[in-house]
PQR file with spaces between the fields and no chain letter, atoms N, CA, C, O and H, PARSE charges and radii, in Angstrom:
ATOM       1  N    MET     1     -25.373   12.489   13.664 -0.4000 1.5000
ATOM       2  CA   MET     1     -25.155   11.456   12.697 -0.0000 2.0000
ATOM       3  C    MET     1     -23.996   11.814   11.770  0.5500 1.7000
ATOM       4  O    MET     1     -23.149   10.965   11.490 -0.5500 1.4000
ATOM       5  N    ASP     2     -23.945   13.057   11.289 -0.4000 1.5000
ATOM       6  CA   ASP     2     -22.871   13.466   10.390 -0.0000 2.0000
ATOM       7  C    ASP     2     -21.508   13.336   11.057  0.5500 1.7000
ATOM       8  O    ASP     2     -20.549   12.904   10.419 -0.5500 1.4000
ATOM       9  H    ASP     2     -24.632   13.747   11.516  0.4000 1.0000
ATOM      10  N    SER     3     -21.410   13.702   12.331 -0.4000 1.5000
ATOM      11  CA   SER     3     -20.113   13.620   13.011 -0.0000 2.0000
ATOM      12  C    SER     3     -19.649   12.172   13.129  0.5500 1.7000
ATOM      13  O    SER     3     -18.449   11.900   13.087 -0.5500 1.4000
ATOM      14  H    SER     3     -22.190   14.053   12.850  0.4000 1.0000
ATOM      15  N    PHE     4     -20.582   11.249   13.276 -0.4000 1.5000
ATOM      16  CA   PHE     4     -20.232    9.823   13.327 -0.0000 2.0000
ATOM      17  C    PHE     4     -19.584    9.394   12.017  0.5500 1.7000
ATOM      18  O    PHE     4     -18.536    8.748   12.023 -0.5500 1.4000
ATOM      19  H    PHE     4     -21.557   11.470   13.311  0.4000 1.0000
ATOM      20  N    PHE     5     -20.203    9.750   10.894 -0.4000 1.5000
ATOM      21  CA   PHE     5     -19.657    9.388    9.591 -0.0000 2.0000
ATOM      22  C    PHE     5     -18.361   10.143    9.291  0.5500 1.7000
ATOM      23  O    PHE     5     -17.449    9.584    8.683 -0.5500 1.4000
ATOM      24  H    PHE     5     -21.054   10.275   10.888  0.4000 1.0000
ATOM      25  N    ASP     6     -18.273   11.391    9.705 -0.4000 1.5000
ATOM      26  CA   ASP     6     -17.031   12.155    9.518 -0.0000 2.0000
ATOM      27  C    ASP     6     -15.881   11.508   10.276  0.5500 1.7000
ATOM      28  O    ASP     6     -14.767   11.419    9.760 -0.5500 1.4000
ATOM      29  H    ASP     6     -19.014   11.845   10.199  0.4000 1.0000
ATOM      30  N    GLN     7     -16.145   11.056   11.495 -0.4000 1.5000
ATOM      31  CA   GLN     7     -15.109   10.393   12.286 -0.0000 2.0000
ATOM      32  C    GLN     7     -14.694    9.076   11.633  0.5500 1.7000
ATOM      33  O    GLN     7     -13.506    8.764   11.559 -0.5500 1.4000
ATOM      34  H    GLN     7     -17.050   11.129   11.914  0.4000 1.0000
ATOM      35  N    GLY     8     -15.666    8.310   11.164 -0.4000 1.5000
ATOM      36  CA   GLY     8     -15.361    7.049   10.491 -0.0000 2.0000
ATOM      37  C    GLY     8     -14.550    7.271    9.226  0.5500 1.7000
ATOM      38  O    GLY     8     -13.609    6.528    8.946 -0.5500 1.4000
ATOM      39  H    GLY     8     -16.632    8.564   11.224  0.4000 1.0000
ATOM      40  N    TYR     9     -14.912    8.290    8.464 -0.4000 1.5000
ATOM      41  CA   TYR     9     -14.184    8.631    7.238 -0.0000 2.0000
ATOM      42  C    TYR     9     -12.738    8.998    7.568  0.5500 1.7000
ATOM      43  O    TYR     9     -11.815    8.565    6.878 -0.5500 1.4000
ATOM      44  H    TYR     9     -15.677    8.894    8.691  0.4000 1.0000
ATOM      45  N    ALA    10     -12.541    9.791    8.614 -0.4000 1.5000
ATOM      46  CA   ALA    10     -11.193   10.194    9.023 -0.0000 2.0000
ATOM      47  C    ALA    10     -10.373    8.989    9.469  0.5500 1.7000
ATOM      48  O    ALA    10      -9.176    8.911    9.191 -0.5500 1.4000
ATOM      49  H    ALA    10     -13.291   10.142    9.174  0.4000 1.0000
ATOM      50  N    GLU    11     -11.009    8.059   10.155 -0.4000 1.5000
ATOM      51  CA   GLU    11     -10.296    6.861   10.605 -0.0000 2.0000
ATOM      52  C    GLU    11      -9.877    5.990    9.422  0.5500 1.7000
ATOM      53  O    GLU    11      -8.767    5.458    9.405 -0.5500 1.4000
ATOM      54  H    GLU    11     -11.981    8.123   10.381  0.4000 1.0000
ATOM      55  N    VAL    12     -10.752    5.845    8.447 -0.4000 1.5000
ATOM      56  CA   VAL    12     -10.412    5.062    7.249 -0.0000 2.0000
ATOM      57  C    VAL    12      -9.260    5.722    6.504  0.5500 1.7000
ATOM      58  O    VAL    12      -8.336    5.037    6.066 -0.5500 1.4000
ATOM      59  H    VAL    12     -11.653    6.277    8.462  0.4000 1.0000
ATOM      60  N    LYS    13      -9.303    7.036    6.353 -0.4000 1.5000
ATOM      61  CA   LYS    13      -8.218    7.770    5.669 -0.0000 2.0000
ATOM      62  C    LYS    13      -6.889    7.574    6.402  0.5500 1.7000
ATOM      63  O    LYS    13      -5.850    7.389    5.768 -0.5500 1.4000
ATOM      64  H    LYS    13     -10.054    7.592    6.709  0.4000 1.0000
ATOM      65  N    ALA    14      -6.924    7.615    7.737 -0.4000 1.5000
ATOM      66  CA   ALA    14      -5.699    7.438    8.527 -0.0000 2.0000
ATOM      67  C    ALA    14      -5.110    6.046    8.309  0.5500 1.7000
ATOM      68  O    ALA    14      -3.893    5.898    8.194 -0.5500 1.4000
ATOM      69  H    ALA    14      -7.768    7.765    8.251  0.4000 1.0000
ATOM      70  N    VAL    15      -5.961    5.034    8.252 -0.4000 1.5000
ATOM      71  CA   VAL    15      -5.481    3.668    8.016 -0.0000 2.0000
ATOM      72  C    VAL    15      -4.917    3.549    6.604  0.5500 1.7000
ATOM      73  O    VAL    15      -3.866    2.939    6.411 -0.5500 1.4000
ATOM      74  H    VAL    15      -6.950    5.155    8.345  0.4000 1.0000
ATOM      75  N    GLU    16      -5.597    4.120    5.622 -0.4000 1.5000
ATOM      76  CA   GLU    16      -5.088    4.087    4.249 -0.0000 2.0000
ATOM      77  C    GLU    16      -3.736    4.795    4.157  0.5500 1.7000
ATOM      78  O    GLU    16      -2.841    4.327    3.454 -0.5500 1.4000
ATOM      79  H    GLU    16      -6.452    4.616    5.779  0.4000 1.0000
ATOM      80  N    GLU    17      -3.586    5.893    4.845 -0.4000 1.5000
ATOM      81  CA   GLU    17      -2.316    6.624    4.861 -0.0000 2.0000
ATOM      82  C    GLU    17      -1.209    5.759    5.454  0.5500 1.7000
ATOM      83  O    GLU    17      -0.108    5.694    4.907 -0.5500 1.4000
ATOM      84  H    GLU    17      -4.314    6.273    5.416  0.4000 1.0000
ATOM      85  N    ARG    18      -1.501    5.094    6.574 -0.4000 1.5000
ATOM      86  CA   ARG    18      -0.502    4.241    7.221 -0.0000 2.0000
ATOM      87  C    ARG    18      -0.139    3.058    6.329  0.5500 1.7000
ATOM      88  O    ARG    18       1.039    2.729    6.191 -0.5500 1.4000
ATOM      89  H    ARG    18      -2.395    5.147    7.018  0.4000 1.0000
ATOM      90  N    VAL    19      -1.128    2.421    5.726 -0.4000 1.5000
ATOM      91  CA   VAL    19      -0.876    1.270    4.849 -0.0000 2.0000
ATOM      92  C    VAL    19      -0.071    1.705    3.623  0.5500 1.7000
ATOM      93  O    VAL    19       0.831    0.985    3.192 -0.5500 1.4000
ATOM      94  H    VAL    19      -2.086    2.688    5.838  0.4000 1.0000
ATOM      95  N    GLY    20      -0.383    2.865    3.062 -0.4000 1.5000
ATOM      96  CA   GLY    20       0.378    3.366    1.920 -0.0000 2.0000
ATOM      97  C    GLY    20       1.832    3.583    2.259  0.5500 1.7000
ATOM      98  O    GLY    20       2.719    3.165    1.515 -0.5500 1.4000
ATOM      99  H    GLY    20      -1.115    3.449    3.412  0.4000 1.0000
ATOM     100  N    LYS    21       2.082    4.235    3.381 -0.4000 1.5000
ATOM     101  CA   LYS    21       3.467    4.494    3.799 -0.0000 2.0000
ATOM     102  C    LYS    21       4.204    3.183    4.079  0.5500 1.7000
ATOM     103  O    LYS    21       5.346    3.008    3.654 -0.5500 1.4000
ATOM     104  H    LYS    21       1.361    4.575    3.985  0.4000 1.0000
ATOM     105  N    GLU    22       3.552    2.266    4.793 -0.4000 1.5000
ATOM     106  CA   GLU    22       4.183    0.985    5.097 -0.0000 2.0000
ATOM     107  C    GLU    22       4.467    0.197    3.819  0.5500 1.7000
ATOM     108  O    GLU    22       5.502   -0.462    3.721 -0.5500 1.4000
ATOM     109  H    GLU    22       2.624    2.409    5.139  0.4000 1.0000
ATOM     110  N    SER    23       3.574    0.256    2.852 -0.4000 1.5000
ATOM     111  CA   SER    23       3.767   -0.461    1.593 -0.0000 2.0000
ATOM     112  C    SER    23       4.965    0.073    0.828  0.5500 1.7000
ATOM     113  O    SER    23       5.777   -0.698    0.317 -0.5500 1.4000
ATOM     114  H    SER    23       2.733    0.792    2.932  0.4000 1.0000
ATOM     115  N    VAL    24       5.074    1.375    0.749 -0.4000 1.5000
ATOM     116  CA   VAL    24       6.206    1.995    0.052 -0.0000 2.0000
ATOM     117  C    VAL    24       7.499    1.693    0.793  0.5500 1.7000
ATOM     118  O    VAL    24       8.505    1.360    0.166 -0.5500 1.4000
ATOM     119  H    VAL    24       4.414    2.002    1.164  0.4000 1.0000
ATOM     120  N    ASP    25       7.489    1.805    2.121 -0.4000 1.5000
ATOM     121  CA   ASP    25       8.684    1.485    2.905 -0.0000 2.0000
ATOM     122  C    ASP    25       9.103    0.032    2.689  0.5500 1.7000
ATOM     123  O    ASP    25      10.291   -0.258    2.547 -0.5500 1.4000
ATOM     124  H    ASP    25       6.672    2.076    2.630  0.4000 1.0000
ATOM     125  N    TYR    26       8.133   -0.881    2.664 -0.4000 1.5000
ATOM     126  CA   TYR    26       8.431   -2.293    2.446 -0.0000 2.0000
ATOM     127  C    TYR    26       9.043   -2.510    1.063  0.5500 1.7000
ATOM     128  O    TYR    26      10.031   -3.231    0.928 -0.5500 1.4000
ATOM     129  H    TYR    26       7.168   -0.646    2.779  0.4000 1.0000
ATOM     130  N    ALA    27       8.466   -1.895    0.045 -0.4000 1.5000
ATOM     131  CA   ALA    27       8.982   -2.045   -1.313 -0.0000 2.0000
ATOM     132  C    ALA    27      10.410   -1.510   -1.419  0.5500 1.7000
ATOM     133  O    ALA    27      11.243   -2.089   -2.116 -0.5500 1.4000
ATOM     134  H    ALA    27       7.663   -1.309    0.155  0.4000 1.0000
ATOM     135  N    ILE    28      10.684   -0.418   -0.735 -0.4000 1.5000
ATOM     136  CA   ILE    28      12.029    0.166   -0.770 -0.0000 2.0000
ATOM     137  C    ILE    28      13.032   -0.765   -0.098  0.5500 1.7000
ATOM     138  O    ILE    28      14.130   -0.968   -0.617 -0.5500 1.4000
ATOM     139  H    ILE    28      10.007    0.052   -0.169  0.4000 1.0000
ATOM     140  N    LYS    29      12.673   -1.325    1.034 -0.4000 1.5000
ATOM     141  CA   LYS    29      13.596   -2.162    1.806 -0.0000 2.0000
ATOM     142  C    LYS    29      13.739   -3.573    1.261  0.5500 1.7000
ATOM     143  O    LYS    29      14.795   -4.186    1.416 -0.5500 1.4000
ATOM     144  H    LYS    29      11.782   -1.160    1.456  0.4000 1.0000
ATOM     145  N    ASN    30      12.697   -4.102    0.625 -0.4000 1.5000
ATOM     146  CA   ASN    30      12.681   -5.516    0.264 -0.0000 2.0000
ATOM     147  C    ASN    30      12.602   -5.792   -1.226  0.5500 1.7000
ATOM     148  O    ASN    30      12.451   -6.950   -1.617 -0.5500 1.4000
ATOM     149  H    ASN    30      11.840   -3.604    0.499  0.4000 1.0000
ATOM     150  N    GLY    31      12.695   -4.790   -2.061 -0.4000 1.5000
ATOM     151  CA   GLY    31      12.640   -5.014   -3.501 -0.0000 2.0000
ATOM     152  C    GLY    31      13.775   -5.917   -3.945  0.5500 1.7000
ATOM     153  O    GLY    31      14.931   -5.693   -3.585 -0.5500 1.4000
ATOM     154  H    GLY    31      12.817   -3.850   -1.743  0.4000 1.0000
ATOM     155  N    SER    32      13.452   -6.931   -4.723 -0.4000 1.5000
ATOM     156  CA   SER    32      14.485   -7.897   -5.135 -0.0000 2.0000
ATOM     157  C    SER    32      15.061   -7.565   -6.506  0.5500 1.7000
ATOM     158  O    SER    32      15.686   -8.418   -7.135 -0.5500 1.4000
ATOM     159  H    SER    32      12.513   -7.113   -5.015  0.4000 1.0000
ATOM     160  N    TYR    33      14.861   -6.357   -6.968 -0.4000 1.5000
ATOM     161  CA   TYR    33      15.332   -5.954   -8.285 -0.0000 2.0000
ATOM     162  C    TYR    33      16.657   -5.206   -8.162  0.5500 1.7000
ATOM     163  O    TYR    33      16.998   -4.677   -7.103 -0.5500 1.4000
ATOM     164  H    TYR    33      14.353   -5.664   -6.456  0.4000 1.0000
ATOM     165  N    GLN    34      17.399   -5.176   -9.280 -0.4000 1.5000
ATOM     166  CA   GLN    34      18.640   -4.398   -9.302 -0.0000 2.0000
ATOM     167  C    GLN    34      18.269   -2.925   -9.296  0.5500 1.7000
ATOM     168  O    GLN    34      17.396   -2.497  -10.052 -0.5500 1.4000
ATOM     169  H    GLN    34      17.122   -5.606  -10.140  0.4000 1.0000
ATOM     170  N    ASN    35      18.915   -2.164   -8.462 -0.4000 1.5000
ATOM     171  CA   ASN    35      18.571   -0.756   -8.296 -0.0000 2.0000
ATOM     172  C    ASN    35      19.849    0.074   -8.380  0.5500 1.7000
ATOM     173  O    ASN    35      20.231    0.747   -7.423 -0.5500 1.4000
ATOM     174  H    ASN    35      19.624   -2.512   -7.849  0.4000 1.0000
ATOM     175  N    ARG    36      20.487    0.016   -9.513 -0.4000 1.5000
ATOM     176  CA   ARG    36      21.800    0.627   -9.663 -0.0000 2.0000
ATOM     177  C    ARG    36      21.790    2.149   -9.509  0.5500 1.7000
ATOM     178  O    ARG    36      22.728    2.718   -8.950 -0.5500 1.4000
ATOM     179  H    ARG    36      20.176   -0.531  -10.291  0.4000 1.0000
ATOM     180  N    THR    37      20.761    2.800   -9.990 -0.4000 1.5000
ATOM     181  CA   THR    37      20.718    4.269   -9.935 -0.0000 2.0000
ATOM     182  C    THR    37      19.878    4.804   -8.781  0.5500 1.7000
ATOM     183  O    THR    37      19.919    6.001   -8.496 -0.5500 1.4000
ATOM     184  H    THR    37      19.999    2.339  -10.444  0.4000 1.0000
ATOM     185  N    GLY    38      19.116    3.939   -8.111 -0.4000 1.5000
ATOM     186  CA   GLY    38      18.234    4.384   -7.046 -0.0000 2.0000
ATOM     187  C    GLY    38      16.871    4.842   -7.538  0.5500 1.7000
ATOM     188  O    GLY    38      15.983    5.122   -6.733 -0.5500 1.4000
ATOM     189  H    GLY    38      19.082    2.967   -8.343  0.4000 1.0000
ATOM     190  N    THR    39      16.697    4.920   -8.846 -0.4000 1.5000
ATOM     191  CA   THR    39      15.451    5.425   -9.415 -0.0000 2.0000
ATOM     192  C    THR    39      14.262    4.531   -9.080  0.5500 1.7000
ATOM     193  O    THR    39      13.187    5.033   -8.752 -0.5500 1.4000
ATOM     194  H    THR    39      17.418    4.692   -9.500  0.4000 1.0000
ATOM     195  N    LEU    40      14.442    3.204   -9.160 -0.4000 1.5000
ATOM     196  CA   LEU    40      13.322    2.305   -8.895 -0.0000 2.0000
ATOM     197  C    LEU    40      12.791    2.468   -7.475  0.5500 1.7000
ATOM     198  O    LEU    40      11.581    2.560   -7.271 -0.5500 1.4000
ATOM     199  H    LEU    40      15.316    2.796   -9.426  0.4000 1.0000
ATOM     200  N    ARG    41      13.673    2.503   -6.514 -0.4000 1.5000
ATOM     201  CA   ARG    41      13.224    2.612   -5.125 -0.0000 2.0000
ATOM     202  C    ARG    41      12.599    3.981   -4.844  0.5500 1.7000
ATOM     203  O    ARG    41      11.607    4.071   -4.122 -0.5500 1.4000
ATOM     204  H    ARG    41      14.656    2.428   -6.680  0.4000 1.0000
ATOM     205  N    LYS    42      13.167    5.036   -5.405 -0.4000 1.5000
ATOM     206  CA   LYS    42      12.617    6.379   -5.173 -0.0000 2.0000
ATOM     207  C    LYS    42      11.290    6.601   -5.881  0.5500 1.7000
ATOM     208  O    LYS    42      10.544    7.514   -5.524 -0.5500 1.4000
ATOM     209  H    LYS    42      13.973    4.964   -5.992  0.4000 1.0000
ATOM     210  N    SER    43      10.987    5.785   -6.872 -0.4000 1.5000
ATOM     211  CA   SER    43       9.771    6.012   -7.648 -0.0000 2.0000
ATOM     212  C    SER    43       8.544    5.291   -7.083  0.5500 1.7000
ATOM     213  O    SER    43       7.457    5.400   -7.651 -0.5500 1.4000
ATOM     214  H    SER    43      11.592    5.044   -7.162  0.4000 1.0000
ATOM     215  N    ASN    44       8.696    4.559   -5.981 -0.4000 1.5000
ATOM     216  CA   ASN    44       7.548    3.958   -5.302 -0.0000 2.0000
ATOM     217  C    ASN    44       6.780    5.062   -4.596  0.5500 1.7000
ATOM     218  O    ASN    44       7.341    5.794   -3.780 -0.5500 1.4000
ATOM     219  H    ASN    44       9.579    4.469   -5.519  0.4000 1.0000
ATOM     220  N    LYS    45       5.496    5.182   -4.912 -0.4000 1.5000
ATOM     221  CA   LYS    45       4.673    6.271   -4.364 -0.0000 2.0000
ATOM     222  C    LYS    45       3.313    5.742   -3.941  0.5500 1.7000
ATOM     223  O    LYS    45       2.912    4.645   -4.330 -0.5500 1.4000
ATOM     224  H    LYS    45       5.041    4.588   -5.575  0.4000 1.0000
ATOM     225  N    TYR    46       2.616    6.526   -3.148 -0.4000 1.5000
ATOM     226  CA   TYR    46       1.229    6.227   -2.807 -0.0000 2.0000
ATOM     227  C    TYR    46       0.475    7.536   -2.650  0.5500 1.7000
ATOM     228  O    TYR    46       1.071    8.591   -2.436 -0.5500 1.4000
ATOM     229  H    TYR    46       2.942    7.417   -2.833  0.4000 1.0000
ATOM     230  N    SER    47      -0.832    7.453   -2.756 -0.4000 1.5000
ATOM     231  CA   SER    47      -1.686    8.599   -2.467 -0.0000 2.0000
ATOM     232  C    SER    47      -3.019    8.082   -1.952  0.5500 1.7000
ATOM     233  O    SER    47      -3.482    7.008   -2.336 -0.5500 1.4000
ATOM     234  H    SER    47      -1.316    6.595   -2.930  0.4000 1.0000
ATOM     235  N    VAL    48      -3.620    8.869   -1.078 -0.4000 1.5000
ATOM     236  CA   VAL    48      -4.927    8.548   -0.535 -0.0000 2.0000
ATOM     237  C    VAL    48      -5.916    9.543   -1.120  0.5500 1.7000
ATOM     238  O    VAL    48      -5.824   10.748   -0.886 -0.5500 1.4000
ATOM     239  H    VAL    48      -3.244    9.741   -0.766  0.4000 1.0000
ATOM     240  N    GLU    49      -6.859    9.017   -1.883 -0.4000 1.5000
ATOM     241  CA   GLU    49      -7.870    9.840   -2.534 -0.0000 2.0000
ATOM     242  C    GLU    49      -9.233    9.530   -1.924  0.5500 1.7000
ATOM     243  O    GLU    49      -9.352    8.640   -1.082 -0.5500 1.4000
ATOM     244  H    GLU    49      -6.934    8.039   -2.073  0.4000 1.0000
ATOM     245  N    ASP    50     -10.242   10.252   -2.342 -0.4000 1.5000
ATOM     246  CA   ASP    50     -11.599   10.013   -1.839 -0.0000 2.0000
ATOM     247  C    ASP    50     -12.090    8.605   -2.151  0.5500 1.7000
ATOM     248  O    ASP    50     -12.884    8.042   -1.397 -0.5500 1.4000
ATOM     249  H    ASP    50     -10.145   10.976   -3.026  0.4000 1.0000
ATOM     250  N    ASP    51     -11.620    8.033   -3.262 -0.4000 1.5000
ATOM     251  CA   ASP    51     -12.088    6.705   -3.640 -0.0000 2.0000
ATOM     252  C    ASP    51     -11.138    5.587   -3.216  0.5500 1.7000
ATOM     253  O    ASP    51     -11.325    4.442   -3.627 -0.5500 1.4000
ATOM     254  H    ASP    51     -10.975    8.490   -3.874  0.4000 1.0000
ATOM     255  N    GLY    52     -10.119    5.892   -2.401 -0.4000 1.5000
ATOM     256  CA   GLY    52      -9.270    4.845   -1.858 -0.0000 2.0000
ATOM     257  C    GLY    52      -7.786    5.120   -1.972  0.5500 1.7000
ATOM     258  O    GLY    52      -7.355    6.222   -2.312 -0.5500 1.4000
ATOM     259  H    GLY    52      -9.967    6.823   -2.068  0.4000 1.0000
ATOM     260  N    LEU    53      -7.027    4.094   -1.679 -0.4000 1.5000
ATOM     261  CA   LEU    53      -5.567    4.144   -1.669 -0.0000 2.0000
ATOM     262  C    LEU    53      -5.039    3.741   -3.034  0.5500 1.7000
ATOM     263  O    LEU    53      -5.509    2.770   -3.627 -0.5500 1.4000
ATOM     264  H    LEU    53      -7.377    3.199   -1.403  0.4000 1.0000
ATOM     265  N    GLU    54      -4.052    4.492   -3.536 -0.4000 1.5000
ATOM     266  CA   GLU    54      -3.414    4.163   -4.808 -0.0000 2.0000
ATOM     267  C    GLU    54      -1.926    3.957   -4.565  0.5500 1.7000
ATOM     268  O    GLU    54      -1.249    4.839   -4.037 -0.5500 1.4000
ATOM     269  H    GLU    54      -3.670    5.281   -3.054  0.4000 1.0000
ATOM     270  N    LEU    55      -1.418    2.789   -4.953 -0.4000 1.5000
ATOM     271  CA   LEU    55       0.014    2.486   -4.907 -0.0000 2.0000
ATOM     272  C    LEU    55       0.517    2.496   -6.338  0.5500 1.7000
ATOM     273  O    LEU    55      -0.153    1.987   -7.236 -0.5500 1.4000
ATOM     274  H    LEU    55      -1.967    2.073   -5.382  0.4000 1.0000
ATOM     275  N    ARG    56       1.700    3.075   -6.560 -0.4000 1.5000
ATOM     276  CA   ARG    56       2.211    3.147   -7.929 -0.0000 2.0000
ATOM     277  C    ARG    56       3.745    3.242   -7.922  0.5500 1.7000
ATOM     278  O    ARG    56       4.372    3.546   -6.907 -0.5500 1.4000
ATOM     279  H    ARG    56       2.245    3.488   -5.831  0.4000 1.0000
ATOM     280  N    ASN    57       4.307    2.971   -9.081 -0.4000 1.5000
ATOM     281  CA   ASN    57       5.733    3.153   -9.303 -0.0000 2.0000
ATOM     282  C    ASN    57       5.860    4.063  -10.523  0.5500 1.7000
ATOM     283  O    ASN    57       5.353    3.736  -11.596 -0.5500 1.4000
ATOM     284  H    ASN    57       3.799    2.724   -9.906  0.4000 1.0000
ATOM     285  N    GLU    58       6.518    5.174  -10.367 -0.4000 1.5000
ATOM     286  CA   GLU    58       6.585    6.194  -11.416 -0.0000 2.0000
ATOM     287  C    GLU    58       7.853    6.139  -12.248  0.5500 1.7000
ATOM     288  O    GLU    58       8.181    7.106  -12.936 -0.5500 1.4000
ATOM     289  H    GLU    58       6.930    5.439   -9.495  0.4000 1.0000
ATOM     290  N    ALA    59       8.571    5.024  -12.197 -0.4000 1.5000
ATOM     291  CA   ALA    59       9.790    4.902  -13.010 -0.0000 2.0000
ATOM     292  C    ALA    59       9.427    4.780  -14.464  0.5500 1.7000
ATOM     293  O    ALA    59       8.496    4.053  -14.811 -0.5500 1.4000
ATOM     294  H    ALA    59       8.305    4.239  -11.638  0.4000 1.0000
ATOM     295  N    GLU    60      10.137    5.471  -15.318 -0.4000 1.5000
ATOM     296  CA   GLU    60       9.925    5.390  -16.767 -0.0000 2.0000
ATOM     297  C    GLU    60      11.252    5.001  -17.412  0.5500 1.7000
ATOM     298  O    GLU    60      12.223    5.757  -17.401 -0.5500 1.4000
ATOM     299  H    GLU    60      10.893    6.061  -15.037  0.4000 1.0000
ATOM     300  N    TYR    61      11.253    3.792  -17.974 -0.4000 1.5000
ATOM     301  CA   TYR    61      12.483    3.305  -18.594 -0.0000 2.0000
ATOM     302  C    TYR    61      12.377    3.187  -20.101  0.5500 1.7000
ATOM     303  O    TYR    61      13.351    2.817  -20.757 -0.5500 1.4000
ATOM     304  H    TYR    61      10.464    3.178  -17.983  0.4000 1.0000
ATOM     305  N    ALA    62      11.243    3.487  -20.653 -0.4000 1.5000
ATOM     306  CA   ALA    62      11.082    3.433  -22.097 -0.0000 2.0000
ATOM     307  C    ALA    62      10.492    4.751  -22.566  0.5500 1.7000
ATOM     308  O    ALA    62       9.710    5.381  -21.855 -0.5500 1.4000
ATOM     309  H    ALA    62      10.452    3.788  -20.120  0.4000 1.0000
ATOM     310  N    SER    63      10.861    5.152  -23.736 -0.4000 1.5000
ATOM     311  CA   SER    63      10.311    6.397  -24.261 -0.0000 2.0000
ATOM     312  C    SER    63       8.877    6.177  -24.712  0.5500 1.7000
ATOM     313  O    SER    63       8.491    5.067  -25.081 -0.5500 1.4000
ATOM     314  H    SER    63      11.496    4.640  -24.314  0.4000 1.0000
ATOM     315  N    PHE    64       8.099    7.240  -24.678 -0.4000 1.5000
ATOM     316  CA   PHE    64       6.729    7.169  -25.149 -0.0000 2.0000
ATOM     317  C    PHE    64       6.708    7.301  -26.666  0.5500 1.7000
ATOM     318  O    PHE    64       7.482    8.072  -27.233 -0.5500 1.4000
ATOM     319  H    PHE    64       8.413    8.141  -24.379  0.4000 1.0000
ATOM     320  N    CYS    65       5.838    6.564  -27.320 -0.4000 1.5000
ATOM     321  CA   CYS    65       5.727    6.619  -28.794 -0.0000 2.0000
ATOM     322  C    CYS    65       4.653    7.615  -29.179  0.5500 1.7000
ATOM     323  O    CYS    65       4.395    7.817  -30.365 -0.5500 1.4000
ATOM     324  H    CYS    65       5.209    5.937  -26.860  0.4000 1.0000
């Protein structure tokens, strides 16, 4: 029984990994924003954690208060 769930978990992680990579690649290729320095496109990131897929953009254009 455990091996069944372990295999299912691994398959879900693999799909999340593929979707994350495809999402970032799509954002890089199809972003309709001005990208003069390249920072916006390079800051598209993803990670696969135990609780799911996280998509994010790590660009910081304003200072923190």
